[in-house]
PyMOL commands that place a pseudoatom at each C-alpha (Angstrom):
pseudoatom trace, name=CA, resn=MET, resi=1, chain=A, elem=C, hetatm=0, pos=[1.790, -2.054, 11.201]
pseudoatom trace, name=CA, resn=ARG, resi=2, chain=A, elem=C, hetatm=0, pos=[4.084, -5.445, 11.001]
pseudoatom trace, name=CA, resn=ARG, resi=3, chain=A, elem=C, hetatm=0, pos=[4.678, -6.228, 14.542]
pseudoatom trace, name=CA, resn=ARG, resi=4, chain=A, elem=C, hetatm=0, pos=[0.975, -5.436, 15.256]
pseudoatom trace, name=CA, resn=LEU, resi=5, chain=A, elem=C, hetatm=0, pos=[-0.791, -7.741, 12.648]
pseudoatom trace, name=CA, resn=HIS, resi=6, chain=A, elem=C, hetatm=0, pos=[1.868, -10.796, 13.459]
pseudoatom trace, name=CA, resn=ALA, resi=7, chain=A, elem=C, hetatm=0, pos=[0.478, -10.394, 17.370]
pseudoatom trace, name=CA, resn=LEU, resi=8, chain=A, elem=C, hetatm=0, pos=[-2.526, -11.004, 15.955]
pseudoatom trace, name=CA, resn=GLY, resi=9, chain=A, elem=C, hetatm=0, pos=[-2.039, -13.912, 14.556]
pseudoatom trace, name=CA, resn=TYR, resi=10, chain=A, elem=C, hetatm=0, pos=[-2.345, -12.757, 11.090]
pseudoatom trace, name=CA, resn=ARG, resi=11, chain=A, elem=C, hetatm=0, pos=[0.621, -14.188, 8.559]
pseudoatom trace, name=CA, resn=TYR, resi=12, chain=A, elem=C, hetatm=0, pos=[2.269, -12.275, 5.633]
pseudoatom trace, name=CA, resn=ARG, resi=13, chain=A, elem=C, hetatm=0, pos=[4.927, -11.333, 3.376]
pseudoatom trace, name=CA, resn=VAL, resi=14, chain=A, elem=C, hetatm=0, pos=[6.925, -8.472, 3.608]
pseudoatom trace, name=CA, resn=ASP, resi=15, chain=A, elem=C, hetatm=0, pos=[9.117, -6.670, 0.859]
pseudoatom trace, name=CA, resn=HIS, resi=16, chain=A, elem=C, hetatm=0, pos=[7.239, -9.199, -1.524]
pseudoatom trace, name=CA, resn=PRO, resi=17, chain=A, elem=C, hetatm=0, pos=[7.648, -8.785, -5.500]
pseudoatom trace, name=CA, resn=LEU, resi=18, chain=A, elem=C, hetatm=0, pos=[4.221, -9.709, -7.130]
pseudoatom trace, name=CA, resn=LYS, resi=19, chain=A, elem=C, hetatm=0, pos=[4.709, -11.095, -10.661]
pseudoatom trace, name=CA, resn=GLU, resi=20, chain=A, elem=C, hetatm=0, pos=[1.730, -8.748, -12.310]
pseudoatom trace, name=CA, resn=THR, resi=21, chain=A, elem=C, hetatm=0, pos=[4.236, -5.695, -11.407]
pseudoatom trace, name=CA, resn=PRO, resi=22, chain=A, elem=C, hetatm=0, pos=[7.693, -6.356, -12.218]
pseudoatom trace, name=CA, resn=ARG, resi=23, chain=A, elem=C, hetatm=0, pos=[10.667, -4.834, -10.237]
pseudoatom trace, name=CA, resn=ARG, resi=24, chain=A, elem=C, hetatm=0, pos=[7.870, -3.596, -8.268]
pseudoatom trace, name=CA, resn=ARG, resi=25, chain=A, elem=C, hetatm=0, pos=[6.891, -4.720, -4.122]
pseudoatom trace, name=CA, resn=ALA, resi=26, chain=A, elem=C, hetatm=0, pos=[4.145, -4.665, -1.486]
pseudoatom trace, name=CA, resn=ASP, resi=27, chain=A, elem=C, hetatm=0, pos=[4.994, -3.600, 1.851]
pseudoatom trace, name=CA, resn=LEU, resi=28, chain=A, elem=C, hetatm=0, pos=[2.888, -6.889, 3.301]
pseudoatom trace, name=CA, resn=VAL, resi=29, chain=A, elem=C, hetatm=0, pos=[1.145, -9.354, 1.114]
pseudoatom trace, name=CA, resn=PHE, resi=30, chain=A, elem=C, hetatm=0, pos=[-1.273, -12.114, 2.101]
pseudoatom trace, name=CA, resn=THR, resi=31, chain=A, elem=C, hetatm=0, pos=[-0.554, -14.417, -0.447]
pseudoatom trace, name=CA, resn=ARG, resi=32, chain=A, elem=C, hetatm=0, pos=[-3.297, -17.195, -0.267]
pseudoatom trace, name=CA, resn=LEU, resi=33, chain=A, elem=C, hetatm=0, pos=[-6.092, -14.049, -0.083]
pseudoatom trace, name=CA, resn=LYS, resi=34, chain=A, elem=C, hetatm=0, pos=[-4.720, -11.767, -2.845]
pseudoatom trace, name=CA, resn=LEU, resi=35, chain=A, elem=C, hetatm=0, pos=[-4.121, -9.051, -0.782]
pseudoatom trace, name=CA, resn=ALA, resi=36, chain=A, elem=C, hetatm=0, pos=[-0.862, -6.433, -1.530]
pseudoatom trace, name=CA, resn=ILE, resi=37, chain=A, elem=C, hetatm=0, pos=[-0.493, -3.123, 1.334]
pseudoatom trace, name=CA, resn=PHE, resi=38, chain=A, elem=C, hetatm=0, pos=[1.333, -0.205, 0.490]
pseudoatom trace, name=CA, resn=VAL, resi=39, chain=A, elem=C, hetatm=0, pos=[2.476, 2.037, 3.590]
pseudoatom trace, name=CA, resn=ASP, resi=40, chain=A, elem=C, hetatm=0, pos=[3.130, 5.010, 1.341]
pseudoatom trace, name=CA, resn=GLY, resi=41, chain=A, elem=C, hetatm=0, pos=[5.628, 7.524, 2.787]
pseudoatom trace, name=CA, resn=CYS, resi=42, chain=A, elem=C, hetatm=0, pos=[4.647, 11.015, 2.771]
pseudoatom trace, name=CA, resn=PHE, resi=43, chain=A, elem=C, hetatm=0, pos=[7.103, 12.804, 1.178]
pseudoatom trace, name=CA, resn=TRP, resi=44, chain=A, elem=C, hetatm=0, pos=[7.771, 10.017, -1.375]
pseudoatom trace, name=CA, resn=HIS, resi=45, chain=A, elem=C, hetatm=0, pos=[3.905, 9.323, -2.610]
pseudoatom trace, name=CA, resn=GLY, resi=46, chain=A, elem=C, hetatm=0, pos=[3.326, 13.496, -2.371]
pseudoatom trace, name=CA, resn=CYS, resi=47, chain=A, elem=C, hetatm=0, pos=[0.695, 12.481, 0.503]
pseudoatom trace, name=CA, resn=PRO, resi=48, chain=A, elem=C, hetatm=0, pos=[-2.287, 15.528, -0.256]
pseudoatom trace, name=CA, resn=LYS, resi=49, chain=A, elem=C, hetatm=0, pos=[-2.501, 16.262, 3.568]
pseudoatom trace, name=CA, resn=HIS, resi=50, chain=A, elem=C, hetatm=0, pos=[1.006, 16.486, 4.441]
pseudoatom trace, name=CA, resn=TYR, resi=51, chain=A, elem=C, hetatm=0, pos=[3.815, 16.606, 1.503]
pseudoatom trace, name=CA, resn=ILE, resi=52, chain=A, elem=C, hetatm=0, pos=[5.374, 20.102, 0.711]
pseudoatom trace, name=CA, resn=SER, resi=53, chain=A, elem=C, hetatm=0, pos=[8.046, 20.340, -2.108]
pseudoatom trace, name=CA, resn=PRO, resi=54, chain=A, elem=C, hetatm=0, pos=[11.326, 20.567, -0.919]
pseudoatom trace, name=CA, resn=ARG, resi=55, chain=A, elem=C, hetatm=0, pos=[12.832, 24.443, -2.058]
pseudoatom trace, name=CA, resn=ALA, resi=56, chain=A, elem=C, hetatm=0, pos=[15.877, 23.061, -2.910]
pseudoatom trace, name=CA, resn=ASN, resi=57, chain=A, elem=C, hetatm=0, pos=[15.758, 21.022, -6.729]
pseudoatom trace, name=CA, resn=SER, resi=58, chain=A, elem=C, hetatm=0, pos=[12.434, 21.438, -6.366]
pseudoatom trace, name=CA, resn=ASP, resi=59, chain=A, elem=C, hetatm=0, pos=[11.548, 20.832, -9.812]
pseudoatom trace, name=CA, resn=TYR, resi=60, chain=A, elem=C, hetatm=0, pos=[13.427, 17.453, -9.803]
pseudoatom trace, name=CA, resn=TRP, resi=61, chain=A, elem=C, hetatm=0, pos=[11.355, 16.864, -6.385]
pseudoatom trace, name=CA, resn=ILE, resi=62, chain=A, elem=C, hetatm=0, pos=[8.224, 17.716, -8.122]
pseudoatom trace, name=CA, resn=GLN, resi=63, chain=A, elem=C, hetatm=0, pos=[8.598, 15.067, -11.366]
pseudoatom trace, name=CA, resn=LYS, resi=64, chain=A, elem=C, hetatm=0, pos=[10.050, 12.649, -8.680]
pseudoatom trace, name=CA, resn=VAL, resi=65, chain=A, elem=C, hetatm=0, pos=[6.954, 12.602, -6.798]
pseudoatom trace, name=CA, resn=GLU, resi=66, chain=A, elem=C, hetatm=0, pos=[4.088, 12.678, -9.962]
pseudoatom trace, name=CA, resn=ARG, resi=67, chain=A, elem=C, hetatm=0, pos=[6.211, 9.557, -11.265]
pseudoatom trace, name=CA, resn=ASN, resi=68, chain=A, elem=C, hetatm=0, pos=[5.997, 7.827, -8.242]
pseudoatom trace, name=CA, resn=ARG, resi=69, chain=A, elem=C, hetatm=0, pos=[2.237, 8.628, -7.891]
pseudoatom trace, name=CA, resn=ALA, resi=70, chain=A, elem=C, hetatm=0, pos=[2.019, 7.517, -11.209]
pseudoatom trace, name=CA, resn=ARG, resi=71, chain=A, elem=C, hetatm=0, pos=[3.691, 4.324, -11.024]
pseudoatom trace, name=CA, resn=ASP, resi=72, chain=A, elem=C, hetatm=0, pos=[1.177, 3.497, -7.859]
pseudoatom trace, name=CA, resn=ALA, resi=73, chain=A, elem=C, hetatm=0, pos=[-1.528, 4.345, -9.898]
pseudoatom trace, name=CA, resn=ASP, resi=74, chain=A, elem=C, hetatm=0, pos=[-0.313, 2.006, -12.595]
pseudoatom trace, name=CA, resn=THR, resi=75, chain=A, elem=C, hetatm=0, pos=[0.700, -0.966, -9.853]
pseudoatom trace, name=CA, resn=THR, resi=76, chain=A, elem=C, hetatm=0, pos=[-2.872, -0.788, -8.440]
pseudoatom trace, name=CA, resn=ALA, resi=77, chain=A, elem=C, hetatm=0, pos=[-4.771, -1.022, -11.749]
pseudoatom trace, name=CA, resn=ARG, resi=78, chain=A, elem=C, hetatm=0, pos=[-2.225, -3.878, -12.905]
pseudoatom trace, name=CA, resn=LEU, resi=79, chain=A, elem=C, hetatm=0, pos=[-3.164, -5.872, -9.699]
pseudoatom trace, name=CA, resn=THR, resi=80, chain=A, elem=C, hetatm=0, pos=[-6.955, -4.812, -9.431]
pseudoatom trace, name=CA, resn=GLU, resi=81, chain=A, elem=C, hetatm=0, pos=[-6.987, -6.260, -12.969]
pseudoatom trace, name=CA, resn=ALA, resi=82, chain=A, elem=C, hetatm=0, pos=[-4.849, -9.452, -11.429]
pseudoatom trace, name=CA, resn=GLY, resi=83, chain=A, elem=C, hetatm=0, pos=[-7.731, -9.911, -9.449]
pseudoatom trace, name=CA, resn=TRP, resi=84, chain=A, elem=C, hetatm=0, pos=[-6.012, -8.390, -6.663]
pseudoatom trace, name=CA, resn=ARG, resi=85, chain=A, elem=C, hetatm=0, pos=[-7.227, -6.304, -3.488]
pseudoatom trace, name=CA, resn=VAL, resi=86, chain=A, elem=C, hetatm=0, pos=[-4.716, -3.309, -2.984]
pseudoatom trace, name=CA, resn=LEU, resi=87, chain=A, elem=C, hetatm=0, pos=[-4.853, -1.612, 0.351]
pseudoatom trace, name=CA, resn=ARG, resi=88, chain=A, elem=C, hetatm=0, pos=[-2.922, 1.598, 0.870]
pseudoatom trace, name=CA, resn=ILE, resi=89, chain=A, elem=C, hetatm=0, pos=[-2.335, 3.575, 3.880]
pseudoatom trace, name=CA, resn=TRP, resi=90, chain=A, elem=C, hetatm=0, pos=[-0.252, 6.546, 4.490]
pseudoatom trace, name=CA, resn=GLU, resi=91, chain=A, elem=C, hetatm=0, pos=[2.653, 6.846, 6.637]
pseudoatom trace, name=CA, resn=HIS, resi=92, chain=A, elem=C, hetatm=0, pos=[0.650, 9.368, 9.079]
pseudoatom trace, name=CA, resn=VAL, resi=93, chain=A, elem=C, hetatm=0, pos=[-1.926, 7.090, 9.615]
pseudoatom trace, name=CA, resn=PRO, resi=94, chain=A, elem=C, hetatm=0, pos=[-2.125, 5.695, 13.137]
pseudoatom trace, name=CA, resn=VAL, resi=95, chain=A, elem=C, hetatm=0, pos=[-1.087, 2.254, 13.631]
pseudoatom trace, name=CA, resn=GLU, resi=96, chain=A, elem=C, hetatm=0, pos=[-3.669, 1.129, 15.416]
pseudoatom trace, name=CA, resn=GLU, resi=97, chain=A, elem=C, hetatm=0, pos=[-6.540, 2.330, 12.309]
pseudoatom trace, name=CA, resn=GLY, resi=98, chain=A, elem=C, hetatm=0, pos=[-4.151, 0.896, 9.929]
pseudoatom trace, name=CA, resn=VAL, resi=99, chain=A, elem=C, hetatm=0, pos=[-4.542, -2.458, 11.675]
pseudoatom trace, name=CA, resn=SER, resi=100, chain=A, elem=C, hetatm=0, pos=[-8.035, -1.905, 11.606]
pseudoatom trace, name=CA, resn=MET, resi=101, chain=A, elem=C, hetatm=0, pos=[-8.291, -0.934, 7.891]
pseudoatom trace, name=CA, resn=VAL, resi=102, chain=A, elem=C, hetatm=0, pos=[-6.242, -4.520, 7.083]
pseudoatom trace, name=CA, resn=GLU, resi=103, chain=A, elem=C, hetatm=0, pos=[-8.412, -6.710, 9.495]
pseudoatom trace, name=CA, resn=ALA, resi=104, chain=A, elem=C, hetatm=0, pos=[-11.290, -5.366, 7.818]
pseudoatom trace, name=CA, resn=THR, resi=105, chain=A, elem=C, hetatm=0, pos=[-10.320, -6.303, 4.319]
pseudoatom trace, name=CA, resn=ILE, resi=106, chain=A, elem=C, hetatm=0, pos=[-9.108, -9.153, 5.383]
pseudoatom trace, name=CA, resn=GLU, resi=107, chain=A, elem=C, hetatm=0, pos=[-12.679, -10.484, 7.242]
pseudoatom trace, name=CA, resn=SER, resi=108, chain=A, elem=C, hetatm=0, pos=[-14.348, -9.268, 4.280]
pseudoatom trace, name=CA, resn=LEU, resi=109, chain=A, elem=C, hetatm=0, pos=[-12.395, -11.347, 2.330]
pseudoatom trace, name=CA, resn=ARG, resi=110, chain=A, elem=C, hetatm=0, pos=[-12.227, -14.491, 3.734]
pseudoatom trace, name=CA, resn=ALA, resi=111, chain=A, elem=C, hetatm=0, pos=[-15.950, -14.334, 4.102]
pseudoatom trace, name=CA, resn=GLY, resi=112, chain=A, elem=C, hetatm=0, pos=[-16.656, -13.452, -0.075]
pseudoatom trace, name=CA, resn=GLN, resi=113, chain=A, elem=C, hetatm=0, pos=[-17.865, -10.034, 0.983]
pseudoatom trace, name=CA, resn=PRO, resi=114, chain=A, elem=C, hetatm=0, pos=[-17.294, -7.084, -1.501]
pseudoatom trace, name=CA, resn=ILE, resi=115, chain=A, elem=C, hetatm=0, pos=[-15.022, -4.631, 0.354]
pseudoatom trace, name=CA, resn=ARG, resi=116, chain=A, elem=C, hetatm=0, pos=[-16.080, -1.097, 0.733]
for i in range(1, 116): cmd.bond("trace and resi %d" % i, "trace and resi %d" % (i + 1))
show_as sticks, trace
zoom trace
């Protein structure tokens, strides 16, 4: 997705820290637009469509993924409260679909329109 966005002329920061969320980083950040994009892995973030808890040490993994999801929700809330737009995309989303989501969000932010 990064390569495709760059080829389309978009410039962004990668794995960028955000002062509103100490010790947390966004995958892609458009600083001027205050847009933070997270590409969430299906296993690590508990995708409702694809996540399957491992059989080995399942108690640990269930708690780990729940903590990750809680941290994701907290990160989104903190950034939103600070005036950022947060876009979360699952890793299983096709690249072109993810790029379209990013483009639509960017165009809406640039036009000053509410984002659906």
